C-alpha positions as CSV (number, residue, x, y, z in Angstrom):
1,M,64.2,88.9,108.2
2,A,64.8,91.9,111.6
3,E,61.1,93.8,112.1
4,R,61.3,96.9,110.1
5,E,60.5,100.9,112.2
6,T,58.2,103.1,111.0
7,L,59.7,105.9,110.1
8,L,58.3,109.0,110.7
9,V,59.6,112.1,108.4
10,Q,58.8,115.6,110.1
11,V,58.7,118.8,108.0
12,R,58.7,121.7,110.1
13,S,56.5,125.0,108.5
14,S,57.3,128.2,111.4
15,T,55.6,127.0,114.4
16,I,53.9,123.9,112.8
17,S,55.6,120.2,113.1
18,V,53.4,117.3,110.9
19,A,55.1,113.9,110.7
20,Y,54.2,111.6,107.6
21,V,54.3,108.4,106.8
22,T,55.1,105.9,103.4
23,S,52.3,104.0,102.3
24,R,54.8,101.4,103.0
25,E,54.9,102.1,106.2
26,L,51.3,102.6,107.5
27,A,50.3,99.2,106.0
28,H,53.1,97.5,107.8
29,S,52.0,99.6,111.3
30,C,48.7,98.4,110.9
31,G,49.7,94.8,109.7
32,V,47.8,95.0,106.2
33,G,49.0,94.9,102.4
34,L,50.2,97.5,100.5
35,D,47.1,96.2,98.1
36,L,44.6,97.2,100.9
37,V,46.4,100.6,101.4
38,T,45.8,100.8,97.9
39,R,42.0,99.7,97.8
40,L,41.2,102.2,100.7
41,V,43.0,105.6,98.3
42,A,40.9,104.6,95.7
43,L,37.9,103.9,97.4
44,G,38.3,107.1,99.3
45,L,38.6,106.5,102.8
46,L,42.6,107.4,102.7
47,E,43.8,110.2,101.3
48,P,47.4,111.0,100.6
49,V,48.7,114.2,101.0
50,G,51.5,114.6,98.5
51,R,54.1,112.4,97.1
52,G,57.8,110.9,98.8
53,R,60.8,109.5,97.4
54,E,59.9,106.9,94.4
55,E,56.6,109.0,94.1
56,E,55.2,106.9,96.8
57,P,52.5,108.1,98.5
58,L,52.5,110.1,101.9
59,F,50.0,110.3,104.8
60,E,49.5,112.2,107.9
61,A,50.6,109.9,110.7
62,G,46.9,110.0,111.8
63,A,46.1,108.1,108.4
64,V,47.7,105.2,111.0
65,P,44.6,105.4,114.3
66,L,42.6,105.7,110.9
67,L,43.0,102.6,109.3
68,R,42.8,100.8,112.4
69,K,39.5,102.5,112.6
70,I,38.2,100.9,109.3
71,L,39.5,98.1,109.6
72,R,37.6,97.8,113.1
73,L,35.1,98.5,111.4
74,R,35.6,95.8,108.6
75,H,36.2,93.2,110.6
76,D,34.4,93.5,114.1
77,L,31.4,95.0,112.7
78,G,32.0,93.7,109.2
79,I,30.8,96.9,107.6
80,N,31.2,97.5,104.0
81,Y,33.6,99.6,102.9
82,E,30.9,101.9,101.1
83,G,29.3,102.0,104.6
84,I,32.7,102.5,106.0
85,G,32.5,105.7,104.3
86,V,28.8,106.7,105.7
87,V,29.8,105.3,109.5
88,L,33.5,108.0,108.9
89,Q,31.5,111.3,108.4
90,L,28.9,110.3,110.8
91,M,31.9,109.9,113.6
92,E,33.6,113.1,112.4
93,R,30.0,115.3,112.0
94,I,29.7,113.6,116.2
95,E,33.0,114.4,117.4
96,Q,32.3,118.6,116.0
97,M,29.2,119.1,117.7
98,E,30.3,117.7,120.9
99,E,33.0,120.1,120.5
100,R,30.6,122.7,119.5
101,I,28.0,122.0,122.5
102,R,31.6,122.0,125.3
103,E,32.2,125.4,123.6
104,L,28.7,126.6,124.5
105,E,29.2,124.9,127.7
106,T,32.0,127.0,128.0
107,L,30.0,130.1,127.1
108,L,26.9,129.9,129.8
109,F,28.6,128.2,132.5
110,P,32.0,129.6,133.2
């Protein structure tokens, strides 16, 4: 059986182009089963943005690196899924604060 390529769907709205993947493509891209993607959606760790053909959940293409991050936290660090949610929130908060620091540095030290 030939290896299946991931198909990214492009949706264009004026100046914005966003790529979407189905839950099957997301699972395939990360080497996991569809059941795990479904479970992570139920736990709130992955969030679909809509439905595609045959009502299959669609995710922004950014869900691929997010799922890979979730898998690393689970397998490499042994963090349970509830803990992964907390870690992801903290990582996002740190990124926001780092961005704000960069903005302030630009204002203070042009």
